[in-house]
C-alpha positions in Angstrom: 65.1 -46.1 -38.4 62.0 -44.3 -37.7 60.4 -48.1 -37.5 63.0 -48.6 -34.9 62.3 -45.9 -32.8 58.7 -46.5 -33.0 59.0 -50.0 -31.9 61.5 -48.5 -29.1 58.6 -46.0 -28.0 55.9 -48.7 -28.0 58.0 -51.4 -26.2 58.7 -48.5 -23.3 55.1 -47.7 -23.3 53.9 -51.3 -23.0 56.6 -51.1 -20.0 54.1 -48.8 -17.9 51.1 -51.7 -18.1 50.7 -53.7 -15.0 52.8 -56.8 -15.0 50.9 -60.3 -15.5 52.4 -61.9 -12.7 51.7 -62.8 -8.7 53.1 -59.4 -7.5 51.0 -57.7 -9.5 47.9 -58.5 -7.5 48.8 -57.2 -4.7 48.4 -53.5 -3.5 51.7 -51.3 -4.1 53.3 -49.0 -1.6 52.7 -46.1 -3.9 48.7 -46.9 -3.9 48.9 -47.0 -0.1 50.2 -44.1 0.4 47.9 -42.4 -2.1 45.1 -44.0 0.1 46.2 -41.8 3.4 45.0 -38.7 1.6 41.3 -40.5 1.9 41.9 -41.0 5.8 42.2 -37.3 6.2 39.2 -36.6 3.8 36.8 -39.1 5.7 38.1 -37.5 8.7 37.0 -34.1 7.8 33.8 -35.5 6.7 33.0 -37.1 9.8 33.7 -34.0 12.0 31.7 -32.1 9.8 28.8 -34.6 10.2 29.2 -34.9 13.7 29.5 -31.4 14.6 25.5 -30.7 13.1 24.0 -33.7 12.0 20.6 -33.0 10.4 18.8 -33.8 7.4 20.3 -31.4 5.1 23.9 -31.9 6.5 23.5 -36.3 5.8 22.1 -35.2 2.4 25.1 -33.2 1.7 27.4 -35.7 3.1 26.0 -38.3 0.8 26.9 -36.4 -1.8 30.8 -35.9 -0.7 30.6 -39.8 0.0 29.6 -40.2 -3.6 32.6 -37.8 -4.7 35.0 -39.3 -2.7 34.4 -42.6 -3.7 34.3 -42.0 -6.9 37.8 -40.3 -7.3 39.4 -43.2 -5.4 37.4 -46.0 -7.6 38.5 -44.2 -10.7 42.0 -44.0 -9.8 41.9 -47.5 -8.7 41.1 -48.6 -12.2 43.8 -46.8 -13.5 46.3 -48.3 -11.2 44.7 -51.7 -11.9 45.8 -51.4 -15.5 49.0 -49.7 -15.2 52.5 -50.7 -13.1 52.1 -48.2 -9.8 55.7 -49.1 -9.4 57.0 -47.4 -12.3 57.9 -43.4 -11.6 55.7 -41.8 -14.1 52.7 -43.3 -12.4 54.3 -42.8 -9.1 54.5 -39.0 -9.9 51.0 -39.0 -10.8 49.5 -40.7 -7.6 51.8 -38.1 -5.6 50.1 -35.2 -7.8 46.9 -36.5 -7.2 47.7 -36.7 -3.5 48.2 -33.0 -3.3 45.0 -32.4 -5.0 43.1 -34.6 -2.6 44.8 -32.3 0.1 43.3 -29.7 -1.1 39.7 -31.2 -1.9 39.6 -32.4 1.9 40.5 -29.0 3.3 37.7 -27.5 1.3 35.4 -30.0 2.0 34.2 -28.7 5.5 33.3 -25.6 3.6 32.5 -26.6 0.4 29.0 -25.3 0.6 30.2 -21.9 1.6 33.4 -19.8 0.4 35.5 -22.8 -0.7 33.0 -24.3 -3.2 35.0 -23.5 -6.2 38.3 -24.8 -4.9 36.8 -27.9 -4.0 35.1 -28.1 -7.8 38.4 -27.4 -9.1 40.4 -29.8 -6.7 38.1 -32.6 -8.0 37.6 -31.7 -11.5 41.4 -31.4 -11.8 42.1 -34.8 -10.1 39.4 -36.5 -12.4 40.7 -35.0 -15.9 44.6 -35.6 -15.2 44.3 -38.9 -14.6 42.4 -39.4 -17.7 44.9 -37.2 -19.6 47.6 -39.8 -18.2 46.0 -42.8 -19.2 45.4 -41.9 -22.6 49.3 -40.8 -22.6 50.1 -44.2 -21.1 47.8 -46.4 -23.4 48.6 -44.6 -26.4 50.3 -47.0 -28.5 50.4 -49.9 -26.4 47.0 -50.6 -25.8 44.6 -49.6 -28.3 41.2 -51.2 -26.7 42.2 -49.2 -23.4 43.0 -46.0 -25.4 39.8 -45.6 -26.9 37.8 -46.5 -23.7 39.7 -43.9 -21.7 38.9 -41.3 -24.9 35.1 -42.0 -23.9 35.6 -41.3 -20.2 37.6 -37.9 -20.3 34.7 -36.8 -22.5 32.3 -37.8 -19.9 34.2 -36.6 -17.1 34.9 -33.4 -19.0 31.3 -32.4 -19.4 30.9 -33.2 -15.4 33.4 -31.0 -14.5 31.4 -28.2 -16.3 28.6 -29.0 -13.9 31.3 -29.2 -10.7 32.9 -26.0 -11.9 29.5 -24.1 -12.6 28.2 -25.4 -9.2 31.2 -24.0 -7.7 30.6 -20.6 -8.9 26.9 -20.8 -8.1 25.3 -20.4 -4.3 22.8 -22.4 -2.2 20.6 -24.7 -3.6 21.7 -24.2 -7.6 25.5 -25.4 -6.2 23.6 -28.3 -4.8 21.8 -29.1 -8.0 24.4 -28.5 -10.4 26.7 -31.0 -8.1 23.9 -33.6 -8.2 24.0 -33.6 -12.0 27.7 -33.8 -12.1 27.8 -36.8 -9.8 24.9 -38.1 -12.1 26.9 -37.9 -15.2 29.6 -39.9 -14.0 27.7 -42.4 -12.3 25.5 -43.2 -15.4 28.5 -43.3 -17.5 29.7 -46.6 -17.1 26.1 -48.1 -17.2 25.6 -46.8 -20.6 29.3 -47.8 -21.5 30.2 -44.4 -22.2 27.8 -43.9 -25.0 28.9 -41.0 -27.2 26.6 -39.8 -30.2 28.0 -40.9 -33.5 29.9 -44.2 -32.2 27.4 -45.5 -29.7 28.7 -47.2 -26.6 32.2 -49.2 -25.8 32.3 -52.7 -26.1 31.1 -54.6 -22.8 34.9 -55.9 -22.2 37.6 -53.8 -23.4 39.8 -53.4 -19.8 42.3 -55.8 -18.9 40.8 -55.8 -15.5 42.7 -57.7 -12.5 39.9 -59.1 -10.4 42.3 -60.1 -7.5 44.1 -56.8 -7.2 40.7 -54.7 -7.5 39.4 -56.8 -4.5 42.3 -56.3 -2.6 42.4 -52.4 -3.0 38.6 -52.1 -2.2 38.7 -54.4 0.7 41.6 -51.9 1.8 39.6 -49.0 1.4 37.3 -50.8 3.7 39.8 -50.8 6.3 40.8 -47.2 5.8 36.7 -46.3 6.6 36.8 -48.8 9.9 40.2 -47.2 10.8 38.5 -43.8 10.4 35.7 -44.9 12.4 38.3 -46.0 15.3 39.9 -42.6 15.2 37.1 -40.5 15.2 35.5 -42.4 17.9 38.7 -42.5 20.1 39.3 -38.7 19.8 35.6 -37.9 20.8 35.6 -40.7 23.4 38.7 -38.9 25.0 37.1 -35.5 25.0 33.8 -37.2 27.0 35.5 -39.5 29.2 33.9 -37.3 32.1 30.4 -38.7 31.3 28.8 -41.6 32.8 27.7 -43.0 29.8 31.1 -42.9 27.7 32.9 -46.2 28.4 29.7 -48.3 27.8 28.7 -46.1 24.5 32.6 -46.4 23.5 32.5 -50.2 24.2 29.4 -50.3 21.8 30.8 -48.1 19.2 34.1 -50.5 18.9 32.1 -53.6 19.0 29.9 -52.3 16.0 33.2 -51.1 14.3 34.4 -54.8 14.9 31.3 -56.6 14.0 31.2 -54.7 10.5 34.6 -55.8 9.9 33.8 -59.4 10.5 30.6 -59.2 8.4 32.6 -57.9 5.4 35.9 -60.1 5.9 34.9 -63.3 7.5 33.3 -64.8 4.3 32.5 -61.9 2.0 35.6 -60.4 0.7 37.0 -63.6 0.2 34.0 -64.9 -2.2 34.2 -61.5 -3.9 37.9 -61.7 -4.7 37.3 -65.1 -6.2 34.4 -64.2 -8.3 36.4 -61.0 -10.0 39.3 -63.4 -10.6 37.2 -66.5 -12.0 34.8 -64.5 -14.1 34.7 -64.3 -17.8 33.5 -61.0 -17.8 36.2 -59.1 -15.5 35.1 -55.4 -16.4 31.5 -56.2 -15.6 32.1 -57.9 -12.8 34.2 -55.5 -11.1 31.6 -52.8 -11.7 29.1 -54.6 -10.2 31.2 -56.2 -6.9 33.3 -52.7 -6.7 32.8 -50.0 -8.4 28.6 -49.8 -7.5 28.9 -52.7 -4.7 31.1 -51.3 -2.3 29.3 -47.7 -2.4 27.1 -48.7 0.2 29.3 -50.5 2.2 32.0 -47.8 2.7 29.1 -44.9 3.0 27.3 -47.0 5.8 30.3 -47.4 7.7 30.9 -43.6 7.5 27.6 -42.8 8.7 27.4 -45.3 11.5 30.6 -43.6 12.7 29.1 -40.4 12.6 26.0 -41.7 14.7 28.6 -43.4 17.1 30.3 -40.1 17.6 27.2 -38.2 18.3 25.9 -41.1 20.7 29.5 -40.7 22.3 28.6 -36.4 22.6 25.0 -36.5 23.4 24.4 -40.2 25.0 21.4 -39.0 26.9 19.9 -37.0 24.2 16.2 -38.0 23.2 17.0 -39.2 19.4 15.8 -37.6 16.5 15.3 -39.1 12.9 18.3 -37.2 11.5 20.5 -38.7 14.1 18.8 -42.3 13.4 19.5 -41.9 9.9 23.2 -42.3 11.0 22.9 -44.8 14.0 20.6 -47.1 12.2 20.4 -45.7 8.7 24.2 -46.6 8.4 24.0 -50.2 9.2 21.4 -50.7 7.0 23.2 -49.1 4.0 26.1 -51.4 5.0 24.1 -54.5 5.2 22.7 -53.5 1.8 25.8 -53.5 0.3 27.0 -56.9 2.0 23.8 -58.3 0.6 24.5 -57.0 -2.9 28.0 -58.2 -3.0 27.4 -61.7 -1.5 24.7 -62.8 -3.8 26.5 -61.4 -6.8 29.6 -63.2 -5.8 28.0 -66.6 -4.3 24.5 -66.3 -5.8 23.6 -66.9 -2.2 21.3 -64.6 -0.5 22.5 -63.5 3.2 18.8 -64.0 4.9 20.4 -63.0 8.3 21.6 -59.8 6.6 18.0 -59.1 5.2 16.7 -60.0 8.8 19.1 -57.8 10.3 17.7 -54.6 7.9 14.4 -55.4 8.9 15.0 -55.2 12.6 17.0 -51.8 12.3 13.9 -50.6 10.3 11.7 -51.2 13.1 13.8 -49.6 15.2 13.2 -46.3 13.8 9.8 -46.9 15.5 11.3 -46.5 19.0 13.4 -43.2 18.0 11.3 -40.6 19.2 11.4 -42.0 22.9 14.8 -43.6 23.1 17.8 -42.1 23.8 21.1 -42.0 21.3 22.7 -44.4 23.6 19.8 -46.9 23.6 19.9 -46.5 19.8 23.2 -47.4 19.8 22.8 -50.5 21.5 20.1 -51.6 19.5 22.2 -51.1 16.5 24.9 -53.2 18.1 22.8 -56.1 19.0 21.3 -56.4 15.6 24.8 -56.4 13.8 25.6 -59.0 16.3 22.7 -60.9 15.8 23.6 -60.8 12.3 27.2 -62.0 12.6 26.4 -64.9 14.9 23.6 -66.1 12.8 25.8 -65.7 9.7 28.7 -67.7 11.5 26.5 -70.2 12.5 25.0 -70.7 9.0 28.3 -71.1 7.5 29.5 -73.8 10.0 26.4 -75.6 9.4 26.8 -75.8 5.5 30.6 -77.0 5.6 29.7 -80.6 6.5 27.0 -80.7 4.2 28.8 -79.3 1.4 31.5 -81.9 2.4 
């Protein structure tokens, strides 16, 4: 009788795991619903940056970009392994959504009076998701269960830094939160090493590469969509300016060009690489967990720069503002170089040239207006897109 009950429980828990069929490679509606929280969070982040763009604020924004991305990608790993269409996983995502709303509300004042609330919401999202994964994999997938035991320990340690930072003030809070992110970001590199037991084996999670590629592509869409929303909102409040239509056109074209550079060739190759590789877990880390961070961060910074160009088109540029207007596209192209090189073993020289040209544009920052810098950034992205398009078209007959 007991054996029958154990068998039934194990079978029931196995039904929580992702199905191995075509439908399981597609993003589910609960996952897409969960993503809406990050639209709100990214808008909060962009508006906070655009209100007071300085090197200090830009540094804080990078910290938040790292934090938001890490929450989202860790949740994506869990939903990649579990069936997001079953009720328990849906309830998990709904709970994480609520905590995500609290996190996003606290974000603009995270270095002020809402630091502890931000830290508690972040830590709760990380720990609750891990505990749920442990329960889901217990008795159903031993390798995944042991791996998430390790992940839980590492995230519990980082949570101590997050909460300690929330209780601290000023620079102490900043350094404690940097330490928390450092713990979380090095953990996969060291394969969640623990004293006495060592590092985890390199391939313990049954990752679906096609699903992971689609989910990351959708997050890129979220970041680009947030750019459209904030740019449109900002433009509508500055329509009396003579340069607003031109800046808006440049901002929109930049967004379209980043979409093109990502989706025209890179995303499909990344998905193929993730699906065909013999080491899906390691490949997913290279292509998605770490590889997409500069892509998303670059899009967000570019959006902030575009908003500032809309608000102050005639203002002489500063290096802080240029770090968004030019640094955003540089960061984006850097991520694209990594993704395309890993997935195809082909270095996109158009992207390398684009980075060099954008870096040279910094020489013009003291004398150029924000509008001029925006035009230069858009022109470079257009050059990169055209160069790559022509190169790919020329390579097809040769390959044939």
